[in-house]
TIFI-379605 format. One record per atom (N, C-alpha, C, CB): y, z, x; residue in three letters; atom name. Coordinates in Angstrom, 1 decimal, m for minus. Atoms other than C-alpha are relative to their C-alpha. Glycine has a CB too. Example, Ala and Ser with C-alpha at 12.3 -4.5 7.8 and 13.67 -1.06 7.14 Angstrom:
% TIFI-379605
<yy m1.2 | zz 0.0 | xx 0.9 | resn ALA | name N>
<yy m4.5 | zz 7.8 | xx 12.3 | resn ALA | name CA>
<yy 1.2 | zz 0.0 | xx 0.9 | resn ALA | name C>
<yy 0.0 | zz 1.2 | xx m1.0 | resn ALA | name CB>
<yy m1.1 | zz 0.0 | xx m0.9 | resn SER | name N>
<yy m1.1 | zz 7.1 | xx 13.7 | resn SER | name CA>
<yy 1.1 | zz 0.8 | xx m0.8 | resn SER | name C>
<yy 0.5 | zz m1.4 | xx 0.4 | resn SER | name CB>
***
This chain:
% TIFI-379605
<yy 0.3 | zz 1.1 | xx m0.8 | resn LEU | name N>
<yy m1.7 | zz 7.5 | xx 4.1 | resn LEU | name CA>
<yy m0.4 | zz m1.2 | xx m0.8 | resn LEU | name C>
<yy m1.1 | zz 0.3 | xx 1.1 | resn LEU | name CB>
<yy 0.5 | zz 1.2 | xx 0.8 | resn PRO | name N>
<yy m2.2 | zz 3.9 | xx 2.8 | resn PRO | name CA>
<yy m1.5 | zz m0.3 | xx 0.3 | resn PRO | name C>
<yy 0.9 | zz m1.2 | xx 0.3 | resn PRO | name CB>
<yy 1.3 | zz 0.6 | xx m0.2 | resn SER | name N>
<yy m5.6 | zz 2.5 | xx 2.3 | resn SER | name CA>
<yy 0.0 | zz m1.4 | xx m0.6 | resn SER | name C>
<yy m1.1 | zz 0.9 | xx m0.8 | resn SER | name CB>
<yy 0.0 | zz 1.4 | xx 0.3 | resn PHE | name N>
<yy m6.5 | zz m1.1 | xx 1.9 | resn PHE | name CA>
<yy m1.1 | zz m0.3 | xx m1.0 | resn PHE | name C>
<yy m0.1 | zz m0.9 | xx 1.2 | resn PHE | name CB>
<yy 1.0 | zz 0.3 | xx 1.0 | resn TYR | name N>
<yy m8.3 | zz m2.3 | xx m1.2 | resn TYR | name CA>
<yy m0.6 | zz m1.4 | xx 0.0 | resn TYR | name C>
<yy 0.6 | zz 0.3 | xx m1.4 | resn TYR | name CB>
<yy 0.6 | zz 1.4 | xx m0.2 | resn GLU | name N>
<yy m8.9 | zz m5.9 | xx m0.1 | resn GLU | name CA>
<yy 0.4 | zz m0.4 | xx 1.4 | resn GLU | name C>
<yy 0.7 | zz m1.0 | xx m1.1 | resn GLU | name CB>
<yy m0.2 | zz 0.5 | xx m1.3 | resn GLN | name N>
<yy m9.2 | zz m7.6 | xx 3.2 | resn GLN | name CA>
<yy 1.3 | zz m0.8 | xx 0.2 | resn GLN | name C>
<yy m1.2 | zz m0.8 | xx 0.6 | resn GLN | name CB>
<yy m1.2 | zz 0.8 | xx m0.3 | resn THR | name N>
<yy m6.0 | zz m9.0 | xx 4.8 | resn THR | name CA>
<yy m0.3 | zz m1.4 | xx 0.1 | resn THR | name C>
<yy 0.7 | zz 0.5 | xx 1.3 | resn THR | name CB>
<yy 0.2 | zz 1.4 | xx 0.0 | resn LYS | name N>
<yy m5.7 | zz m12.7 | xx 4.3 | resn LYS | name CA>
<yy 1.1 | zz m0.6 | xx 0.9 | resn LYS | name C>
<yy 0.0 | zz m0.6 | xx m1.4 | resn LYS | name CB>
<yy m0.9 | zz 0.7 | xx m0.8 | resn VAL | name N>
<yy m4.1 | zz m15.0 | xx 6.8 | resn VAL | name CA>
<yy 0.1 | zz m1.4 | xx m0.5 | resn VAL | name C>
<yy m0.3 | zz 0.0 | xx 1.5 | resn VAL | name CB>
<yy m0.2 | zz 1.3 | xx 0.5 | resn ILE | name N>
<yy m2.6 | zz m18.2 | xx 5.3 | resn ILE | name CA>
<yy 1.1 | zz m0.6 | xx 0.8 | resn ILE | name C>
<yy 0.3 | zz 0.0 | xx m1.5 | resn ILE | name CB>
<yy m1.0 | zz 0.6 | xx m0.9 | resn GLY | name N>
<yy m0.8 | zz m20.4 | xx 7.9 | resn GLY | name CA>
<yy 0.6 | zz 1.1 | xx 0.9 | resn GLY | name C>
<yy 1.1 | zz m0.6 | xx m0.9 | resn GLY | name CB>
<yy m0.7 | zz m1.0 | xx m0.9 | resn ASN | name N>
<yy 1.8 | zz m18.2 | xx 9.6 | resn ASN | name CA>
<yy 0.2 | zz 1.3 | xx m0.7 | resn ASN | name C>
<yy 1.3 | zz m0.6 | xx 0.5 | resn ASN | name CB>
<yy m0.2 | zz m1.2 | xx 0.8 | resn ASN | name N>
<yy 1.7 | zz m15.5 | xx 6.9 | resn ASN | name CA>
<yy m1.3 | zz 0.8 | xx m0.2 | resn ASN | name C>
<yy 0.6 | zz m0.4 | xx m1.4 | resn ASN | name CB>
<yy 1.1 | zz m0.9 | xx 0.3 | resn ALA | name N>
<yy m0.5 | zz m12.5 | xx 6.3 | resn ALA | name CA>
<yy 0.3 | zz 0.7 | xx m1.3 | resn ALA | name C>
<yy m0.3 | zz 1.1 | xx 1.2 | resn ALA | name CB>
<yy m0.1 | zz m0.7 | xx 1.3 | resn ILE | name N>
<yy m1.1 | zz m11.0 | xx 2.9 | resn ILE | name CA>
<yy m0.8 | zz 1.3 | xx 0.1 | resn ILE | name C>
<yy m0.5 | zz m0.9 | xx m1.2 | resn ILE | name CB>
<yy 0.6 | zz m1.3 | xx m0.1 | resn VAL | name N>
<yy m1.8 | zz m7.3 | xx 2.9 | resn VAL | name CA>
<yy m0.1 | zz 0.7 | xx m1.3 | resn VAL | name C>
<yy 0.7 | zz 0.9 | xx 1.1 | resn VAL | name CB>
<yy 0.2 | zz m0.7 | xx 1.3 | resn TYR | name N>
<yy m3.2 | zz m5.4 | xx 0.0 | resn TYR | name CA>
<yy m0.2 | zz 1.5 | xx 0.3 | resn TYR | name C>
<yy m1.3 | zz m0.5 | xx m0.8 | resn TYR | name CB>
<yy 0.0 | zz m1.4 | xx m0.4 | resn ALA | name N>
<yy m2.4 | zz m1.7 | xx 0.2 | resn ALA | name CA>
<yy 0.1 | zz 0.9 | xx m1.3 | resn ALA | name C>
<yy 1.2 | zz 0.3 | xx 0.9 | resn ALA | name CB>
<yy m0.1 | zz m1.0 | xx 1.1 | resn LYS | name N>
<yy m2.8 | zz 1.4 | xx m2.0 | resn LYS | name CA>
<yy 0.5 | zz 1.3 | xx 0.7 | resn LYS | name C>
<yy m1.5 | zz 0.3 | xx m0.6 | resn LYS | name CB>
<yy m0.6 | zz m1.2 | xx m0.6 | resn ILE | name N>
<yy m0.6 | zz 4.4 | xx m1.3 | resn ILE | name CA>
<yy 0.0 | zz 1.1 | xx m1.0 | resn ILE | name C>
<yy 1.5 | zz m0.3 | xx 0.4 | resn ILE | name CB>
<yy 0.0 | zz m1.2 | xx 0.8 | resn PHE | name N>
<yy m1.1 | zz 7.9 | xx m2.7 | resn PHE | name CA>
<yy 1.2 | zz 0.9 | xx 0.4 | resn PHE | name C>
<yy m1.4 | zz 0.8 | xx 0.2 | resn PHE | name CB>
<yy m1.2 | zz m0.9 | xx m0.2 | resn VAL | name N>
<yy 2.0 | zz 10.1 | xx m3.1 | resn VAL | name CA>
<yy m0.2 | zz 1.2 | xx m0.8 | resn VAL | name C>
<yy 1.3 | zz m0.8 | xx m0.4 | resn VAL | name CB>
<yy 0.1 | zz m1.3 | xx 0.7 | resn ASP | name N>
<yy 1.8 | zz 13.8 | xx m3.9 | resn ASP | name CA>
<yy 1.4 | zz 0.3 | xx m0.5 | resn ASP | name C>
<yy m0.6 | zz 1.1 | xx 0.9 | resn ASP | name CB>
<yy m1.3 | zz m0.4 | xx 0.5 | resn LYS | name N>
<yy 4.7 | zz 14.7 | xx m6.2 | resn LYS | name CA>
<yy m0.1 | zz 1.4 | xx m0.6 | resn LYS | name C>
<yy 0.4 | zz m1.0 | xx m1.1 | resn LYS | name CB>
<yy 0.0 | zz m1.4 | xx 0.6 | resn ILE | name N>
<yy 5.6 | zz 18.3 | xx m7.1 | resn ILE | name CA>
<yy 1.2 | zz 0.1 | xx m0.9 | resn ILE | name C>
<yy 0.1 | zz 1.1 | xx 1.2 | resn ILE | name CB>
<yy m1.1 | zz 0.0 | xx 1.0 | resn PRO | name N>
<yy 7.7 | zz 18.1 | xx m10.3 | resn PRO | name CA>
<yy 0.6 | zz 1.4 | xx m0.1 | resn PRO | name C>
<yy m0.5 | zz m0.5 | xx m1.3 | resn PRO | name CB>
<yy m0.5 | zz m1.3 | xx 0.0 | resn PHE | name N>
<yy 8.0 | zz 21.9 | xx m10.3 | resn PHE | name CA>
<yy m1.1 | zz 0.9 | xx 0.7 | resn PHE | name C>
<yy 0.2 | zz 0.6 | xx m1.5 | resn PHE | name CB>
<yy 0.9 | zz m0.8 | xx m0.8 | resn PRO | name N>
<yy 6.5 | zz 24.8 | xx m8.3 | resn PRO | name CA>
<yy m1.3 | zz 0.4 | xx m0.8 | resn PRO | name C>
<yy 0.7 | zz 1.3 | xx 0.4 | resn PRO | name CB>
<yy 1.3 | zz m0.3 | xx 0.6 | resn GLY | name N>
<yy 2.8 | zz 25.4 | xx m9.0 | resn GLY | name CA>
<yy m0.7 | zz m1.2 | xx m0.6 | resn GLY | name C>
<yy 0.2 | zz 1.0 | xx m1.0 | resn GLY | name CB>
<yy 0.7 | zz 1.1 | xx 0.5 | resn SER | name N>
<yy 2.0 | zz 21.9 | xx m10.1 | resn SER | name CA>
<yy 0.1 | zz m1.2 | xx 1.0 | resn SER | name C>
<yy 0.7 | zz m0.5 | xx m1.4 | resn SER | name CB>
<yy 0.1 | zz 1.1 | xx m0.9 | resn CYS | name N>
<yy 1.1 | zz 18.7 | xx m8.3 | resn CYS | name CA>
<yy m0.5 | zz m1.2 | xx m0.8 | resn CYS | name C>
<yy m0.9 | zz 0.3 | xx 1.2 | resn CYS | name CB>
<yy 0.4 | zz 1.3 | xx 0.6 | resn VAL | name N>
<yy 0.9 | zz 15.1 | xx m9.5 | resn VAL | name CA>
<yy m0.2 | zz m1.0 | xx 1.1 | resn VAL | name C>
<yy 1.1 | zz m0.5 | xx m1.0 | resn VAL | name CB>
<yy 0.3 | zz 1.0 | xx m1.0 | resn ILE | name N>
<yy m0.7 | zz 12.4 | xx m7.4 | resn ILE | name CA>
<yy 0.3 | zz m1.4 | xx m0.7 | resn ILE | name C>
<yy m1.5 | zz 0.1 | xx 0.5 | resn ILE | name CB>
<yy m0.4 | zz 1.3 | xx 0.5 | resn ASP | name N>
<yy 0.9 | zz 9.0 | xx m8.0 | resn ASP | name CA>
<yy m0.6 | zz m1.0 | xx 0.9 | resn ASP | name C>
<yy 1.6 | zz m0.1 | xx 0.0 | resn ASP | name CB>
<yy 0.6 | zz 1.1 | xx m0.7 | resn VAL | name N>
<yy m0.9 | zz 5.8 | xx m6.9 | resn VAL | name CA>
<yy 0.8 | zz m1.3 | xx m0.2 | resn VAL | name C>
<yy m1.5 | zz m0.1 | xx m0.4 | resn VAL | name CB>
<yy m0.7 | zz 1.3 | xx 0.0 | resn ASP | name N>
<yy 1.0 | zz 2.7 | xx m6.0 | resn ASP | name CA>
<yy m1.0 | zz m1.0 | xx 0.6 | resn ASP | name C>
<yy 1.4 | zz 0.0 | xx 0.7 | resn ASP | name CB>
<yy 0.9 | zz 1.1 | xx m0.5 | resn ILE | name N>
<yy m1.1 | zz m0.5 | xx m5.6 | resn ILE | name CA>
<yy 0.9 | zz m1.3 | xx 0.0 | resn ILE | name C>
<yy m1.3 | zz m0.2 | xx m0.9 | resn ILE | name CB>
<yy m0.8 | zz 1.1 | xx m0.1 | resn PHE | name N>
<yy 0.7 | zz m3.5 | xx m4.3 | resn PHE | name CA>
<yy m0.5 | zz m1.0 | xx 1.1 | resn PHE | name C>
<yy 1.5 | zz 0.4 | xx 0.3 | resn PHE | name CB>
<yy 0.3 | zz 0.9 | xx m1.1 | resn GLU | name N>
<yy 0.4 | zz m6.6 | xx m2.1 | resn GLU | name CA>
<yy 1.4 | zz m0.5 | xx 0.5 | resn GLU | name C>
<yy m0.8 | zz m1.2 | xx m0.5 | resn GLU | name CB>
<yy m1.2 | zz 0.6 | xx m0.6 | resn TYR | name N>
<yy 3.0 | zz m7.9 | xx 0.3 | resn TYR | name CA>
<yy m0.4 | zz m1.0 | xx 1.0 | resn TYR | name C>
<yy 0.9 | zz 1.1 | xx 0.6 | resn TYR | name CB>
<yy 0.3 | zz 1.1 | xx m0.9 | resn GLU | name N>
<yy 3.3 | zz m10.9 | xx 2.5 | resn GLU | name CA>
<yy 1.0 | zz 0.1 | xx 1.2 | resn GLU | name C>
<yy 0.2 | zz m1.4 | xx m0.7 | resn GLU | name CB>
<yy m0.9 | zz 0.0 | xx m1.2 | resn ILE | name N>
<yy 4.6 | zz m10.9 | xx 6.1 | resn ILE | name CA>
<yy m0.3 | zz m1.2 | xx 0.8 | resn ILE | name C>
<yy m0.3 | zz 1.3 | xx 0.8 | resn ILE | name CB>
<yy 0.2 | zz 1.1 | xx m0.9 | resn GLU | name N>
<yy 5.2 | zz m13.6 | xx 8.5 | resn GLU | name CA>
<yy m0.5 | zz 0.4 | xx 1.4 | resn GLU | name C>
<yy 1.4 | zz m0.8 | xx 0.2 | resn GLU | name CB>
<yy 0.5 | zz m0.3 | xx m1.3 | resn LEU | name N>
<yy 3.2 | zz m13.5 | xx 11.7 | resn LEU | name CA>
<yy 0.9 | zz m0.4 | xx 1.1 | resn LEU | name C>
<yy m1.4 | zz m0.6 | xx 0.2 | resn LEU | name CB>
<yy m0.9 | zz 0.3 | xx m1.2 | resn ILE | name N>
<yy 5.1 | zz m13.4 | xx 15.0 | resn ILE | name CA>
<yy m0.9 | zz m0.6 | xx 1.0 | resn ILE | name C>
<yy 0.7 | zz 1.3 | xx 0.5 | resn ILE | name CB>
<yy 0.8 | zz 0.7 | xx m1.0 | resn LYS | name N>
<yy 3.9 | zz m15.9 | xx 17.5 | resn LYS | name CA>
<yy 0.4 | zz 0.5 | xx 1.4 | resn LYS | name C>
<yy 0.2 | zz m1.5 | xx m0.1 | resn LYS | name CB>
***
């Protein structure tokens, strides 16, 4: 599940969302790697 590391900002008609996503990867049986992606994305608000 994503978690947010900064509050969403609304600038004009756009919202900027800051999200952190944890992904469990299993490269081979018996091992587990947790990969963390941190990114921001901008979306246009629908009126």
